[in-house]
N, C-alpha and C positions, 0 to 999 in steps of 0.2 A: 877567893879560895883557889889560888892558882894550882896548888898541888893536891887538891882534894882527892883526885883519882890517880892511881898508879897503874900503868899498863900491865905490869906483871901480875898485880893483884887482881885486876879485872879478868885477865886471861886465866889465872889460877882459879877464880870463882867458877868460871864456866867449865874449866877442865874437871873440877871436882864434881860439878853437877852431872856432867856427862858420864863420869866414872860411876857415880852413885846410882844413876838411873838404870833401869833394866835395859838389856841389849836391844830389845825390840821397840823401845820407846823412840818414836820418830815424829812426834807431833809438833815439835818446836815449842811446846809449853814448858815453862820453867819447872825443872825438876820432874819428879815422878809421883807427885802427891795428889794429882787430880786425874780423872779419866782422860785418856788420849783423845777421846771424841771431842772434848772441848777445844783442843788446839786444832783438830781437823775441821771442826765446824767453823771456827773463826777463819781459818785459812781459805775455806771454800768461798765464803762471802767476800773476803778481801781480794782473792784472785779474780772473781767476777768483776769487781770494781776496777781493778788494775787493767784487765783486758779491755774494758770499755774505754778507759783513758788511752791505752795504746792505739786503739782503733780511732778514737775521736781526734787525736792529735797527730795521726798519720806517722807514728814512729816506725822507722825503717826496721827491717828484720835482720839486720846484719850482725852486730856484735853488742852484747850486753855484759854488765858487771853487777854482781851481787856483793855488796860490802857488808861483811858480817854475816856470812852465809849460814852459820850455825850448823844444823843437822841436814841442810840441803833441800828442804821442802820447796822453797822458792826457786832455787837454782834448777831443780829437776823440771819444774814447769816452764821456767824461762828457756831452758835448753830445747824444749819442744816448740818454742815460738821463734827463737833466734838461731842464726847459722852457727854462731859461736857464743858460748856462755862461760864467763870467768867468775870465780868466786874466791873471796879471801876471808880469813878470820884470824883473830889473835889467838884463839884457843886451838892448840895442836890436837886435842882430843876431838873437838868438833870437826876439824879438817879431815881427820882420819875417818870419822863417822860418815862425813859427806862423800869422801872418795869411795868408801865401801858401798854407799847407797847408789852412786852413779854407776859403779861396776855391776851391781845387781840389776840395774835398769838397762844396762847395755848402752849407755849414752857416751858416745865417742867424741862429741863436740864440746865437752866440758873440761875446763882446766881449773883445778882447785889448789890454792897455795896458802901456806901459813905465813902471813905477813900483814902489816897494817898499811894504811893508805899512803904513808910517807914513802914506803918502799915500792909503790907501783911505778911502772914504766911510764914516764911522762909523755912519751911519744905515742903511746897506744891510744886509740880513739874509740869511743863507744857511742852507739845510737841511743842506748838506754842504760842508766845507772840507777840501781835500787839500793837505798840505804834504809834498812828496816830495823829501827830501834837501836841505832849505833851512836848517834851524836849525844845521847843522854849519858854515855859512858866516856865522853870526851870533855876534858877541862875547858873552861870558858875561853881561855886564851888560844886554845888549839882549834876551836870550832871554825873560825875564819880561815885558818890554814888548810883544814880539811876541805872546806867548801871551795876554796880557791883552787886547790889541786883537782878536785872532781870536776869543777866547772871547766877548767882548761883541758880536761880529758874528754869532754863531750864533743862529738862530731857536730858540724853545723846543723842546727835544727834538732839536735839531740835533746832528750828529756831526762831530767834528774828527778827521781821520786823519793821523797822522804816520808817515813812513817815513824813519828816520835811521840812518846808519852810526855804529856805536858802537865803543868800545874797552874791552876787559876791564881792570879795575883803575882806575888814575887817568886823568884827562883827558890826551889827547895833542894837543899843539899842533903839528900836522904842518907842516913847512916844507921839503919836498924834492920833486924832480921825480917825475912818474909814470913807472913802468917802461916800457921799450920794448915795444910790442905786436908782433904777428906781422908786420904790414906797416910797422912803424916803421923809421926810419933811426937806427941806434945812434950814428952820427957827428954827427947834427944836435944843436945846443944845445937844451936842454929847460928851460922856465921852471919855477920852483918852484911846487909845488901846496900852497897854504896852506889849511888846513881844521882844524876843531876836532872831534876824536872824543871824545865824552863817555861815561862809564859808562852801561850800559843803564838803570839806575833813574832817571837824572837827568831824563829827559823826563816819565816818569810822575809823579815828585814835583813837577815844575814845573807840570804840568797840574792836579794836585790843588790846588796853591796858588792857582789862579785859578778855583776853583769848578767844575772839571770832574771827572766821575766816570770812572775808568778801567774800561772795559768789557772790554778785552782787551789783553794785551801778549804778543808772541811773536816768536821768531826769524823772519826772512824767509829761508826756505830757498832761494827762487829766486835771491836774491842770491849765496848761496854756490855754488849749482849753476852759475851763470854763471862764477864764479871757477874752478870745477873744470873748466869747459870748456877753459880756457886750457892746462893741461898736456896734455890730450888732443890739442889742435891742434898743440902743439909736438911731441908724439910722432909724429903722422901726418906732420907736416912733415919730421921726420927720416927716417921710413920711406919717404917719397916723394921723398927726395933734395932737400929744400928747395923743392919745387914749390909748396907752399901759400903761401909768402912771395911768390912771383913771379906766382902765378895767383890773383887774388882770387875769380873765379867758382868755382874749385875749392874754395877755402877756405870760401866760403859754403855750398857743397853739403855739405862735411864737417861744418861746424858744425851744419847742420840735421839731419844723420843722427845726430850725437852726441846731440842732443836727442830725436829720435824714438826712439832706443834708450836713453833715459835710465834705464829700469828695469834695464838691464845696465851702463850707463856711469856715470851721475851719482848715482842714488839709492843704490847700494851704497856708493860712496865717501862720500857725505854722511852716511849713517846709521852707517857704520863709525867715522868720525871723531867724530860726535856721541856715540856710545855709549862709545868707548874712549879718545878723546883730544880732547874738546871744549875742554880748557884750552889746546890748541895754537892755537886760533882767537883771536888777539889782536884782530882786526878782524872785526866782524859787522855785520849790519843788522837792525834791529828795527822791528816795527809797534807803534803805540800807537793804540788806538781809544778816543776820549774823547767823552763826551756831556754836554751841558748839561741839568741837571735830571733826570739818570738816577738810578735807584735800585739797579740790580743791577750788581754787579761780577764780572767773570770774568777771571782772570789765568792765562796759560799761559806757561811758559818752556821 
């Protein structure tokens, strides 16, 4: 399916989501149908994991690139870690949202541009490149081209970090709408969500094919725990006679408490499924830590 995804339609999908979402929505969660706390909770866990890798692998604090920077959550935190932080995105609405965010935060070491990977300056070098859920919007034939470009832009010893949603078994060319969230209108028309979910080994193999060493590959448990917050919210919405759907501040508070009590709510569910029925997870999310000119490989699944 060489032409399954079209760049202008991918950009248009995210442009429309940004336009439809409330102005203050900055969680990075798709749309505006779930509490923002869910996106923030997931991000906090992921950022802790990423900083551990940055320290473990001795990534220099010079220059970083966020590919598909979206609303700028990652770019904002990366700017606090690196001397220079660049961000790019296909969505002009997301780019404008990110620029406004950086201005509000007073971050002067950030550069945000509306472009794709092909338009990046080939001569610019980065100590760290973050690709957070972008390759699943790239056609199969283009994935090697993107990885080759990013690999060439890594400084010696630089690290490329991929975070991609994956599909157990064969590649799934998804073409159906996203399910209705807690605050969504089930009667409203919903555009198809087109994305390519590849098997977990695919990105590791593609990275190796372009001279990158796989340092680490593992499940992103924070992704699954965000998913597992959804049934908890539906349960509490039922117990509270539908009030969470009507009252967004209350839904935000409940989502935050579900995460605060995650040792009782999310962790037991996550590890029970992982141990006893992980094959039931058709869709997962994986991390891939790849390094240029690295010599040590560590793989975890």
